[in-house]
Every structure is written in C-alpha cells, then in structure tokens.
N, C-alpha and C positions, 0 to 999 in steps of 0.2 A: 270804513268800510270802502272798498275801492270802488273808482268810478267803473259806469259801464265799460266805456273803452281801453280802461286798465285791465279789467276781466279779460276782453278779447285778446288784448296783446299777450298777456300772462296763458292763455291757451294755445294763442298760437304758437309761443314758444316751448310749450310741451307738445303741441304736434310735431314741430320741426325736433325739437331735441329726441323723439320718441321715433322718427323716420330713422335718425342718425343713430341711435343707439341699436337700432336693427340690422340697419347695416355693418354697422363694425363690429357687430355682435358674430353675426352669418361669418362675415368676412373672415372672421379669427377663426370660427370652425373650421372654414375652409382651406387654411393655412396648414391647419394640422392633419386634415386631410392630405392636403399635399406634401406631408412630410417635410416642412420648410425647413427645418431645421440641421436634418439631415445632409440639405442639398449646400446650403450653404457654409458647410463643416469645413471647408478649405479657409475660412477666415478665422476660424476659432482661434490658432495660435498667435494672432498678430495681436498687439495693445498699443494703446494710444492715451496717454496720459493714466495710465492704471485701468481703462477701459477695454472690451474686448471688441475687436470689429466688428465680429459677427452680430453684434448686440446692436451697436451703432448701425450696422448693416438693416437689419431688423425694423429698427426705428425709422429709416429712411423709407424704406418700403412701404411702411402703412400710412405714412403723411396724407396722402391722397383721400382715403379711404377714413381718415377723422377728421375731413374738412381742414387739413392746412396744406399749404402750397408749398412750403418749404420751412427750413430748420428754425429761420428768426421768425416767422406767424407761430411757430409752436412755442417756443421759448417764450415770446414777446405774452401768448396767453393765458401764461400763469400757471399751464397743469404740470403737477408736480410728476415729470418723469423718473421712473424706476434707476435711470443709470445717474441721473441729476447732474449731467455733463453738460459743456458749456457748447456755444455755438462752434467755439473755434474746436474743441475736439472733433466735431461733425468734419469739419471743413478740411482738420488735419487729415483725417482718412480719405477725402476724396482726393487730397492731393499727394498720397501718396506713389509713388513708381512701381513697386514691388507686389502691388495687386491686378492679376490677369484679369480684367473686368470684361472679357470677350470669351475666354473660358468659364466663368461663371455664367453668364449667359448661356453656353453649351449645356451645361450643367442642368439646367431648369430645363431647358429644351428636352434634353435627354430624358430628365425625370419625369415631363408632360408626357413624351413617346411611350416611357413604362409602365406609367398608368394607363393610359389606353388599350396598351397592348395586354396588363393584366386585366382588364376589364371584359376581355373578351369580345371587343368590338369588331365585326368585320370590316376589311377593309371596302371604305364605299365609293372608291374612286382612285384615280390616277396620282401615284405621287409626285408631287412637283415641286424645282427652285425655280426663285423667281429673282433675277438682280435688277436691283434699281437705282437711283440716287435721289435726294431733297435738297435744297438750298436752307439752312440754317440761317436766321437773320442774326447779326449780333450788333451792339448800340457801340463798343469801345475798340476803337483802333489799338489800344494795348492790348489786348486778346491776343496771346500767344499763338501764332500760326493763321491767325486771320487776314483775308484778302478782300480784293473787289471780286465779285463773280457775277457771270451774267444768269440772270433771273428770265427764262423762258417765260414765265405766266405774267409779270408784268412786265416785260419786254425792254427791261432797265438793269444798270449794274447796282449791284446791291453788297453793301457789307458782311461778309459772314466766312461759314464754312460750308464745306459740301462733302454732305454725310451719302455715303455707298452702305447700301444693304443689302443682304442674302436672307431669304427669308423660304419658308419651308410650307407648303401646305399637303398635308396628308388625306387628302379627300374629303375633310370636312371643314377641319381648322386651319387658320392661317399665323405662322407663329416668324417672328423676325429671329434668326440663327447665327448673322454672324455680321461685325460693321464696321466699317473703317473712315478716317477723315481726309480730305483732299482738297488742295488749293491749285492755283493757276498761277503761273509766274509771269504771265502775259509775256510780250514782245519788245516792252519798251525797257532798254536797262535803266534809264532815269526813274523808272515808276515800278518796282519789283511789286510782284502781286497788286498791282493798281493802285499801291500807295507811295506818295515821295518816298524818298529816301530818310528825309528825317522822322517821318513816321514810323517807317519800318524798324530804325533803329531805337527808338523808345518804345518797341513791343518789349513786353515780360518775356524775360527772358530767364533759364536758370540749368544748371547742368545737371544731367542727369546718369545713375548707373549703366554704362553703353548696354548692356546684356537684358536692363530691367523692361517689363510690361513696355511703358509707359514712353520710354527710351524707342523703342521700337513702335510704338504708334505715330510719334514725331518722324522718326524719317518717311513712314508711309504719307507723311502730308506731301511729300513731292513725288509720290509715284503715279503712274498714270491708272486713270480708272480701269481701265479693261485688264490691266497684269493684276490688279488687286483683285477685280472680280474673279478670273480666270483662277487664281490662287486661294481664293475662298470656297469655289466650287469643288476645287482639288481637293480639300480638306474635307470638307461636307461630305462626299462622298465618299470617302474611307469609312464612315460608318451610319452612313444613310441607304436606302433601296430608294432609287429616284427613277421614274419613266420620262417625266418630261423636263428641259431646262426651259425659261420662259425668257424675252427680254423685249425691249423696245429696239427703236432703230439705232442709237448710239452705241449698242452693246454688239448687235448683231456683224459679226465678222468671220473672217475665215479661220482664225485663231480659237473662234467658240465653237466653229463648227468642225473643227480637227480633234477641238477636247470631247465635244460627241460622240464621236465616230472612234475616238480613243476606249471612252469609258461604256461605249454600247448603249448610251441613252439617246432620246432625241430632242432635238433643237426646235422651236419653233418662235421665231422673232421677226419683227416688224424690220424691212429693210429699205433703205432709201432708195429714190430712183436715181443713183448715181450711175458711178462708168465702171461698175464691177461687171465682169464678161460673165457669163454663162454660155455654156456650149449646148446649143439643140442640135439636134440630128447631124453634127459633127460641126455646126457652124457655130464661130464665137458671137453671141449680142449681148447687148447690154438691156437695163430692164425695159427702156424707151423702145429699143428696136421689136422687142419683145411685143409690149403692149399694142403698137403700130400695126403688126403683124395680126393680131389676134383680135383686137379690140372691136371691129366690126360683128362678131360672132361672141358675144359673150352668153352665159346660161343665165337663167333666171331663177332665185333661192327665194320661192315665196314664204317660207318659213322665215327667213330671216331678213323681206323686203329688200333684198340686193339682186346685184348683178356681180357676175366673176366669171375669171377665166382661170383655167386651170391647166397648170404645163408642167410635164416630169422632163427635167434638165439635169445638167452636171456643174458642177462647181470644182474646179481643178480634180478632175476625173471622179469624184464622188457623187453618187445620186442624191438627187434634193427634188421636191418639187415646190412649184413655183404657184402662189395664189395672188392674183390681182381683184382686188375687191373694191364695189362701188356703191355707196348708197345713195337714191335717188339723184340727183344732177351734182352731186359732188365730185372731187378729186378719188381718181385711181390711186390705191394704197397697196403696196408690194408685202406679202406675208410669205416667208422661204422656212420649210419645214424638211429635216433630214429623214422623216417618216414619209416614203413616199406611198405607203396605203391609204391615208389619210383623208378622208372626204370633205369637202370644203366646209358643210356643217360641222362635222367632228372637230375640224382643225380650228373653226372659230368658239366653240364651244370650249375648246382649250385654252385657247388664247386669252379667252373671257377672264380665265383664273388670275391673270396678272394684274388685273384690275384690283385685287385685295390688297396690295402694296399700297396702290395708292390711299385707300379705303384707311391702311394702317396708320399711312404716314398723317394723315389729316386728324383721325383720333387720336394718335399716341403726342399730336400739336396742341390740339384743342384741350384735353382733358388730362393727359401725365406731364404737361410741361416740356415733350421735347424740345430740345432746341433752346429754352429759354434760359439759361445758365449763362450768366455774362461775369464769371470769373475769371479772371487774366490767366490762371494758370492751366494750360492743356491739358495736365493730368485730371484736374478737375471736369474740364468738360467731357472727358471719356467716360467719367465715373457717372456724372448726371446722364448722360445717353444709356449709358449701360443699365441704369435703375427705371429709366423710362420703359426701357424693352422688357425687363425681366415682370413689373409689374404688369404688361401687356399679357405678357406668357401666364401669369395667374391669372387674369382675367379673363382669358380665352379658356382655358381648363373651367375655370368655373361658370364659363357661359355656356359648354359642352354638357355638363354634369348635373348642373346645379339646377334643376326644376325649370328648363327652358327661361331662365331671367335673361336679359339682355344686359353689356355690359353698362348700360346707360343706368341702372339700377345704382350702381356704385358711382357711377363717374360724373354723374349729376349733382351730387350731394355740393352743397355752399353749406357756409357759415350762416346761422340764424341771423337774421336782419336787426335782431333787440341785443342788447346786453348780454353774454354768456352767465350762467348761473353758475356757480359752484357746483352743482350737481354734475353738469355737465363738464367741467373742469376734473372733477374726480371721475368721471367716466371716460374721459379721453386718457387720464394716466390705467386705469385700468386695463384700455386696449393696449398701452404700450407695454404692459407691464405681464401682460398675458400674449403678447407677441414674444416678447425677449424670452420666455417658458416653453416655446413650444421646438 
C-alpha cells in the first residue's frame, strides 16, 4: 500500500495531467475552428526526408500547448509522434530557404480577419497599424548576421538581432502582421557590427538561391529600419483598411508623414525635441522654440491628470497638429498628428493603442520563446520568429471568441514536477496526431 505522501504525489500528477489534457483538447478543437489545415496548405507540396512540411509545421506550432518548449524536449520525452521524424528533420525545415514565412504569417492574419468578419462583429474602434522594434539577445557570436546593438532598456551594448514588427489592431485584437531583422554596422571599420574582424569571419555563412525568401531576408539585415518599415506599411495598405498609423519617436519622420498623406490615413507619433522646423503662422520654429512660446499658458486635462499645449502648424506645407504633454512635474513630450481635427484626449486615447505592441513583445518572449532560438543559421532564426508570431495570432483569436478566456490559461502551462507517466506520453502523441489531421 502506498504511503500517504506517495498518494499525495500521485493525486498531484493526476491533477496536473487533467489540466494539461483539458487545455490541449480545447486547443485542438480551436485549431479546427480556425481551419488550420487550409491556412498552411502552401506547405503541403514541400517534403523533407519523406515527411510533409505542413505536418512538421503543425507539430512545431503545437509544442508550447502540450508543455514542450522545443523539438529536442518533445523527442526526449519519449512521446510516439505520428510522424516518427527525428529532430534533424524539423531543423532542416527551419533551415530551408524556399519557405516564405512572412507570407505564411500574413495568411494566418488574413484568416483571423475572415473569421471575425464572418462572425458579423461590428467594427468597435479605429483600425490601426503600429510599427516598432525590439532587441533579441543572442549568446553565440557564430550566429549568422548577429552583431552588437545598443539596448535602451539596460543602457549597454548587447549581442543580438534587431526585430522590426508591423502590427495591426482591428479595434479589439492586436496582431503581428509582418517582420524583418536588422543589424548595425557601426562606425569602426576594424569592428564591423561591433565584432572583431576575426569574430565576423567565423560567423556561419552559406550560399542561398538569390531570389529565395531567406536570401531576401538576409539582404534586409543591412537595410535601415525606416525603409523597411515604410515598405511593410505600403504592403499592408494594399489589403487592409486602416485609419491610423502609430509610432514612437525613432520612426516619426517626414517620410512617414508623406506616406500617410499619400494613402490618406492619419499618423500619430512621438517626436524628438530636435531641430525639425515647423511653420506656425508663416514663421519657421523648432519644437523648443514653440514650447518656450506657449508653455506659460498650458491647458489642464482633469481626465488624464496632465497639462498640454495644442498647436496647429505646418510641416513642408502639410497641415499637422502638435501636442506638448506633461504629467505632473515631468518633462514635456511632443506628439504629432496629421489629423488636425483631433482633441488632446482623443489623440492620447489613440496613441495608447501603441502600447499593445510592447505587451506583445513581452508575452511572445516570455511564453512563446520569441528570440530564444540560438541556431547559427539565419533561416532558422526567421522560421522560429514566424512560428512564435503565428502562435500569438492563434491565441489571440482564441481569446476573442473562446469563452472570454485569457491567453494565460494556455501559456502558463508547464511540465508536471514529477515523472511523467506513460498515459501523459500517450496523450501528447494523441495531440500531435490530431493536429496533423486537422
């Protein structure tokens, strides 16, 4: 007969297994509702060592939801997967250059929009594009394309890649729409990308077909973020209806303002207190000069507990509205809008939507392993990033329609602390098999 403490352990294992089974079961049902198989059908014609790429992709997508962080962890667990593929097969798929991961992500977002539209949900808010970047820290100097980048959070140089993301907000949900990687060569010829010449030469390199998607992604590494962001926005506006474009001070520029006027959408962006000249009543003035002229008579906003200055001006003969804003005794911050009809409160409400991309970065890094890939092959870095973003899209739709559950219910799952029984292994195999049939 088992001792009391052993009984307690068995009960705890059963409880944790029951929770895992419940979450995985519901996630599989949800993927069927999403018509998961039809969205990744573009991979169906690709084979790796006799395995269909779409089936390998399906297994990779479901890993976090059956409590495994990686392919290595899955195969090490002893689960009998329906594909019986070895880890090298999955890695070969990630390393392929002919898979357009950005297009696959776009297909999942489009499917999200189709489902929402089909449901008959009324548009409950402004449709918004948000552009921002984040630093993905890496540990290996041999990783293809990696370099030293300045981290504004820790105020130090960090080895890694810069991830630029364009996101879409439809009034309720926040979705990653497109992405690209970037690095900075730096000003020192003897230390390209912040590395010694010896370190740079030792980095992983391989020849790719010139017109392949991953060869294109590799070229974009050295393209400036502003050019890439503008290209992404232009691509998105071909198939999305958008009311506002939001960005922080790094991206707010004359080029983006011209783009907003060209596409007849409105831009709201934080602006640096620099030397950019605005025209106020025919007089060119920079931000500091405008602030000095009006800061003695700021307006008070009781709702936001702040003070603000509202100025209608011009930039390159285009009408704009400037808002100087200050909370308490802090510094004045400047926001610019091409929508001259906006009030201060409405402008702040819209600009706060931009915070959604910061939440996305935090959740995707914490729960979906965004940026955790340490593969030396740049193609695998792109693949792992796309997979994390697609998982986020799936969970966002689940959150929107699935009984008001939070993403945390799925994302907080961890392996049981005690040895996993064969029944749990069988259940993991069932999950993977079910997913491959969806």
